[in-house]
N, CA and C atoms as a LAMMPS dump frame, in Angstrom:
ITEM: TIMESTEP
0
ITEM: NUMBER OF ATOMS
333
ITEM: BOX BOUNDS ff ff ff
-5.0000000000000000e+02 5.0000000000000000e+02
-5.0000000000000000e+02 5.0000000000000000e+02
-5.0000000000000000e+02 5.0000000000000000e+02
ITEM: ATOMS id mol type element x y z
1 1 1 N -12.67 8.005 13.139
2 1 2 C -12.189 7.095 11.737
3 1 3 C -11.27 6.169 11.727
4 2 1 N -10.724 5.229 10.79
5 2 2 C -9.747 4.134 10.899
6 2 3 C -8.115 5.409 10.892
7 3 1 N -7.629 4.136 11.991
8 3 2 C -5.649 4.478 12.341
9 3 3 C -5.826 3.473 11.422
10 4 1 N -4.754 4.261 10.365
11 4 2 C -3.648 3.287 9.419
12 4 3 C -1.88 3.402 10.173
13 5 1 N -1.33 2.072 10.284
14 5 2 C -0.335 1.803 11.233
15 5 3 C 0.412 1.856 10.218
16 6 1 N 1.418 2.66 9.934
17 6 2 C 2.702 1.864 8.772
18 6 3 C 3.91 1.241 9.383
19 7 1 N 4.712 -0.176 9.265
20 7 2 C 5.517 -0.545 9.846
21 7 3 C 6.66 -0.232 9.495
22 8 1 N 7.796 0.214 10.646
23 8 2 C 9.168 0.794 10.097
24 8 3 C 9.646 0.107 8.816
25 9 1 N 10.441 0.68 8.05
26 9 2 C 10.534 0.692 6.917
27 9 3 C 12.079 1.069 6.61
28 10 1 N 12.999 0.352 6.144
29 10 2 C 14.416 1.109 6.697
30 10 3 C 14.544 2.468 5.258
31 11 1 N 14.272 2.42 4.188
32 11 2 C 14.495 3.774 3.44
33 11 3 C 12.8 4.561 3.605
34 12 1 N 11.808 3.722 3.559
35 12 2 C 10.446 5.307 3.267
36 12 3 C 9.928 5.973 4.701
37 13 1 N 10.065 5.132 5.551
38 13 2 C 10.119 5.569 6.835
39 13 3 C 10.216 4.595 8.214
40 14 1 N 11.715 5.402 7.792
41 14 2 C 12.18 4.642 9.299
42 14 3 C 11.798 4.497 10.847
43 15 1 N 10.951 5.15 11.295
44 15 2 C 10.358 5.269 12.377
45 15 3 C 9.174 4.309 12.061
46 16 1 N 8.382 4.152 11.637
47 16 2 C 7.151 3.598 10.927
48 16 3 C 6.33 4.943 11.268
49 17 1 N 5.149 5.138 11.241
50 17 2 C 4.159 6.463 11.09
51 17 3 C 2.344 5.623 11.812
52 18 1 N 2.105 6.324 11.945
53 18 2 C 0.386 6.382 12.031
54 18 3 C -0.455 7.877 12.057
55 19 1 N -1.128 7.184 11.193
56 19 2 C -2.291 8.283 11.146
57 19 3 C -3.632 8.209 10.88
58 20 1 N -4.8 8.86 10.965
59 20 2 C -6.267 8.928 10.748
60 20 3 C -6.768 8.513 8.996
61 21 1 N -7.334 7.959 8.566
62 21 2 C -7.699 8.221 7.415
63 21 3 C -8.795 8.154 7.07
64 22 1 N -9.337 8.55 6.344
65 22 2 C -11.434 8.405 6.371
66 22 3 C -11.65 7.753 5.435
67 23 1 N -12.679 6.93 5.659
68 23 2 C -13.314 5.777 5.217
69 23 3 C -13.393 6.192 3.55
70 24 1 N -12.839 4.883 2.601
71 24 2 C -13.56 5.603 1.186
72 24 3 C -11.806 6.573 0.298
73 25 1 N -10.955 6.808 1.401
74 25 2 C -9.565 7.499 1.143
75 25 3 C -9.096 6.053 -0.058
76 26 1 N -8.163 6.547 -0.99
77 26 2 C -7.839 5.643 -1.462
78 26 3 C -5.967 5.808 -0.782
79 27 1 N -5.799 4.021 -0.447
80 27 2 C -4.593 3.784 0.361
81 27 3 C -2.943 4.569 0.268
82 28 1 N -2.797 4.14 -1.179
83 28 2 C -1.913 5.057 -1.935
84 28 3 C -1.838 6.395 -1.212
85 29 1 N -2.761 7.84 -1.677
86 29 2 C -2.811 8.551 -1.599
87 29 3 C -2.632 9.047 -0.109
88 30 1 N -3.4 8.373 0.562
89 30 2 C -3.482 8.639 1.867
90 30 3 C -1.759 8.475 2.501
91 31 1 N -1.307 7.209 2.264
92 31 2 C -0.258 7.272 2.51
93 31 3 C 1.101 8.436 2.075
94 32 1 N 0.797 8.663 1.15
95 32 2 C 2.019 9.514 0.524
96 32 3 C 1.115 10.814 0.821
97 33 1 N -0.286 11.271 1.462
98 33 2 C -0.279 12.911 2.233
99 33 3 C -0.146 12.4 3.464
100 34 1 N 0.193 11.479 4.135
101 34 2 C 0.63 11.692 5.957
102 34 3 C 2.418 11.358 5.593
103 35 1 N 3.585 11.623 4.761
104 35 2 C 4.917 11.668 4.623
105 35 3 C 5.303 10.162 4.399
106 36 1 N 4.456 9.178 3.732
107 36 2 C 5.173 8.166 3.327
108 36 3 C 5.31 7.957 1.765
109 37 1 N 6.489 7.942 1.524
110 37 2 C 6.877 7.979 0.033
111 37 3 C 6.572 6.499 -0.873
112 38 1 N 5.487 6.032 -0.775
113 38 2 C 5.009 4.366 -1.712
114 38 3 C 5.558 5.112 -3.016
115 39 1 N 6.059 4.268 -3.429
116 39 2 C 6.388 4.377 -4.655
117 39 3 C 5.102 3.837 -5.512
118 40 1 N 5.037 5.161 -7.403
119 40 2 C 4.053 4.684 -7.602
120 40 3 C 3.941 4.98 -9.506
121 41 1 N 4.996 4.044 -9.84
122 41 2 C 5.812 4.304 -11.289
123 41 3 C 4.448 4.682 -12.139
124 42 1 N 3.214 4.017 -12.174
125 42 2 C 2.263 3.831 -13.353
126 42 3 C 1.586 5.249 -12.397
127 43 1 N 1.569 5.803 -11.532
128 43 2 C 0.377 6.992 -11.281
129 43 3 C -0.727 6.549 -11.204
130 44 1 N -0.643 5.407 -10.093
131 44 2 C -2.125 5.191 -10.016
132 44 3 C -3.139 4.244 -10.613
133 45 1 N -2.262 4.398 -11.745
134 45 2 C -3.421 3.302 -12.801
135 45 3 C -3.568 1.606 -12.736
136 46 1 N -2.944 1.101 -11.888
137 46 2 C -2.621 -0.266 -11.227
138 46 3 C -2.178 -1.076 -12.722
139 47 1 N -0.81 -0.759 -13.508
140 47 2 C 0.098 -0.756 -14.501
141 47 3 C 1.546 -1.126 -13.874
142 48 1 N 1.731 -1.385 -12.453
143 48 2 C 2.939 -1.399 -12.073
144 48 3 C 3.324 -2.569 -11.202
145 49 1 N 2.532 -2.378 -9.815
146 49 2 C 3.013 -2.823 -8.722
147 49 3 C 3.476 -2.155 -8.347
148 50 1 N 4.135 -1.21 -7.883
149 50 2 C 5.206 -0.524 -7.266
150 50 3 C 4.86 -0.408 -6.026
151 51 1 N 3.528 -0.337 -5.612
152 51 2 C 3.281 0.475 -4.485
153 51 3 C 2.247 -0.994 -4.071
154 52 1 N 3.307 -1.839 -4.201
155 52 2 C 2.848 -3.31 -3.406
156 52 3 C 3.086 -3.144 -1.605
157 53 1 N 2.154 -4.052 -0.7
158 53 2 C 1.975 -3.558 0.465
159 53 3 C 1.259 -4.477 0.82
160 54 1 N 1.966 -5.28 2.212
161 54 2 C 1.3 -6.21 2.802
162 54 3 C -0.271 -5.617 4.192
163 55 1 N -0.551 -6.071 3.777
164 55 2 C -1.945 -5.672 5.178
165 55 3 C -1.896 -6.641 6.456
166 56 1 N -1.355 -6.034 7.04
167 56 2 C -0.884 -7.152 8.511
168 56 3 C -2.245 -7.352 9.344
169 57 1 N -3.157 -6.019 9.533
170 57 2 C -4.392 -6.152 9.977
171 57 3 C -5.038 -5.418 9.532
172 58 1 N -6.608 -5.861 9.706
173 58 2 C -7.429 -5.139 8.885
174 58 3 C -7.724 -5.761 7.768
175 59 1 N -7.067 -6.745 7.125
176 59 2 C -7.713 -6.786 5.626
177 59 3 C -9.046 -6.837 5.278
178 60 1 N -9.371 -7.703 5.618
179 60 2 C -11.208 -7.852 5.711
180 60 3 C -11.771 -6.901 5.534
181 61 1 N -11.755 -5.234 5.746
182 61 2 C -12.243 -4.446 6.667
183 61 3 C -12.251 -3.152 4.686
184 62 1 N -11.065 -3.576 3.924
185 62 2 C -11.258 -3.172 2.45
186 62 3 C -11.504 -3.579 1.528
187 63 1 N -11.657 -2.779 0.83
188 63 2 C -12.426 -3.138 -0.643
189 63 3 C -11.967 -4.749 -1.547
190 64 1 N -12.791 -5.257 -2.446
191 64 2 C -11.863 -6.557 -2.78
192 64 3 C -11.24 -5.861 -3.938
193 65 1 N -10.272 -6.791 -3.806
194 65 2 C -9.144 -6.44 -5.233
195 65 3 C -9.635 -6.655 -6.422
196 66 1 N -9.592 -6.086 -7.698
197 66 2 C -10.008 -6.052 -9.067
198 66 3 C -9.318 -7.429 -9.374
199 67 1 N -10.288 -7.954 -10.643
200 67 2 C -9.059 -9.342 -11.24
201 67 3 C -7.875 -8.542 -11.519
202 68 1 N -7.637 -7.178 -12.22
203 68 2 C -6.678 -6.843 -12.953
204 68 3 C -5.606 -6.097 -11.505
205 69 1 N -6.084 -6.166 -10.348
206 69 2 C -5.086 -6.151 -9.232
207 69 3 C -4.523 -6.681 -9.436
208 70 1 N -5.297 -8.23 -9.016
209 70 2 C -4.655 -9.529 -8.968
210 70 3 C -3.662 -10.131 -9.903
211 71 1 N -3.807 -9.383 -11.119
212 71 2 C -2.997 -9.591 -12.42
213 71 3 C -1.455 -9.426 -11.642
214 72 1 N -1.827 -7.877 -11.389
215 72 2 C -0.446 -7.135 -11.241
216 72 3 C -0.557 -7.448 -9.758
217 73 1 N -0.489 -7.713 -9.057
218 73 2 C 0.17 -8.303 -7.731
219 73 3 C 0.953 -10.331 -8.013
220 74 1 N 0.666 -10.342 -9.034
221 74 2 C 1.385 -11.74 -9.677
222 74 3 C 2.484 -10.93 -10.003
223 75 1 N 3.13 -10.295 -10.461
224 75 2 C 4.433 -9.509 -10.742
225 75 3 C 4.944 -8.745 -9.681
226 76 1 N 4.517 -8.591 -8.613
227 76 2 C 5.331 -8.037 -7.218
228 76 3 C 6.124 -8.774 -7.063
229 77 1 N 6.756 -8.679 -5.789
230 77 2 C 8.031 -8.951 -5.362
231 77 3 C 7.645 -9.535 -3.91
232 78 1 N 7.657 -10.334 -3.814
233 78 2 C 7.243 -11.555 -2.485
234 78 3 C 5.619 -11.34 -2.15
235 79 1 N 4.843 -11.074 -3.349
236 79 2 C 3.474 -11.33 -3.029
237 79 3 C 2.647 -12.066 -2.451
238 80 1 N 2.002 -12.156 -1.474
239 80 2 C 1.45 -13.32 -0.841
240 80 3 C -0.024 -12.515 -0.509
241 81 1 N -0.723 -13.584 0.35
242 81 2 C -1.993 -13.538 1.001
243 81 3 C -2.644 -12.313 1.123
244 82 1 N -1.6 -11.775 1.445
245 82 2 C -2.056 -10.004 2.317
246 82 3 C -1.321 -9.358 1.893
247 83 1 N -1.154 -9.776 0.131
248 83 2 C -0.634 -8.547 -0.634
249 83 3 C -2.298 -7.175 -1.279
250 84 1 N -1.607 -5.861 -1.459
251 84 2 C -2.201 -5.156 -2.073
252 84 3 C -2.069 -4.506 -2.838
253 85 1 N -2.249 -3.518 -3.932
254 85 2 C -1.548 -2.385 -4.419
255 85 3 C -2.084 -1.704 -4.083
256 86 1 N -1.722 -0.018 -2.985
257 86 2 C -1.818 0.544 -2.766
258 86 3 C -2.82 1.512 -3.195
259 87 1 N -2.839 1.566 -4.724
260 87 2 C -3.049 2.229 -5.707
261 87 3 C -4.589 2.347 -5.851
262 88 1 N -4.69 0.794 -5.632
263 88 2 C -6.013 -0.231 -6.103
264 88 3 C -7.103 0.281 -4.416
265 89 1 N -6.287 0.148 -3.291
266 89 2 C -7.053 -0.299 -2.151
267 89 3 C -7.965 0.82 -1.506
268 90 1 N -9.141 0.826 -1.039
269 90 2 C -9.791 1.574 -0.606
270 90 3 C -9.608 1.625 1.109
271 91 1 N -9.184 2.971 1.758
272 91 2 C -9.461 2.554 3.414
273 91 3 C -10.849 2.019 3.751
274 92 1 N -11.099 1.429 4.524
275 92 2 C -12.272 0.654 5.199
276 92 3 C -12.738 1.424 6.25
277 93 1 N -13.274 1.129 7.265
278 93 2 C -13.471 1.434 8.719
279 93 3 C -13.19 1.339 9.777
280 94 1 N -12.272 -0.498 9.358
281 94 2 C -11.6 -0.543 10.516
282 94 3 C -9.906 0.057 10.368
283 95 1 N -9.185 -0.325 11.678
284 95 2 C -8.193 0.132 12.021
285 95 3 C -7.32 -0.835 10.658
286 96 1 N -6.459 -0.174 10.2
287 96 2 C -5.471 -1.586 9.36
288 96 3 C -3.716 -1.416 9.61
289 97 1 N -3.117 -2.524 9.486
290 97 2 C -1.231 -1.549 10.112
291 97 3 C -0.725 -2.692 8.298
292 98 1 N -0.054 -1.674 7.71
293 98 2 C 0.736 -1.839 6.66
294 98 3 C 2.075 -2.293 6.724
295 99 1 N 2.502 -2.966 5.925
296 99 2 C 4.337 -2.952 5.822
297 99 3 C 4.372 -3.321 4.555
298 100 1 N 5.278 -2.598 4.316
299 100 2 C 6.098 -2.223 2.917
300 100 3 C 6.882 -3.382 2.845
301 101 1 N 7.077 -3.635 1.257
302 101 2 C 7.846 -4.744 1.063
303 101 3 C 9.237 -3.991 0.963
304 102 1 N 10.586 -4.751 1.482
305 102 2 C 11.541 -4.331 1.418
306 102 3 C 12.097 -3.851 -0.068
307 103 1 N 11.722 -4.72 -0.954
308 103 2 C 12.239 -4.574 -2.398
309 103 3 C 10.839 -4.363 -2.963
310 104 1 N 10.84 -3.843 -4.103
311 104 2 C 9.868 -4.138 -5.989
312 104 3 C 10.542 -3.843 -7.286
313 105 1 N 9.273 -4.195 -7.844
314 105 2 C 10.176 -4.457 -9.681
315 105 3 C 10.6 -2.875 -9.692
316 106 1 N 10.546 -2.241 -8.701
317 106 2 C 10.811 -0.185 -10.287
318 106 3 C 11.904 -0.584 -9.893
319 107 1 N 12.919 -0.536 -11.068
320 107 2 C 14.339 -0.884 -11.239
321 107 3 C 15.12 0.804 -10.955
322 108 1 N 13.964 2.068 -11.853
323 108 2 C 14.633 3.135 -11.923
324 108 3 C 13.858 4.014 -10.683
325 109 1 N 14.153 3.924 -9.389
326 109 2 C 13.802 5.066 -8.598
327 109 3 C 13.796 7.129 -9.022
328 110 1 N 13.157 7.314 -8.578
329 110 2 C 13.4 8.668 -8.77
330 110 3 C 14.05 9.589 -7.763
331 111 1 N 14.229 8.979 -6.891
332 111 2 C 15.177 10.087 -5.106
333 111 3 C 16.207 9.209 -5.247
């Protein structure tokens, strides 16, 4: 099973975290299941970009982004070549390293 490594994030996971995921798992749901409180204001419907992540390693092993995902990435804070919406990303066969951006466009966090 591929290893998902999440780099340290000041608020969400200060120590970083590593866990195994099943190929085909939704990345956002896998993060949440392993204690990484990734934002998901639209409840995984690809409508908000708050679950934006940078894929630092293993990008090529993930599913291709849809046109809808790419359109919403345009609104994500700091989006770039290695950006994905975790709610639209399917874990592949290879290990991946994820970085959660310092900011998101979500102005009303629930916690």
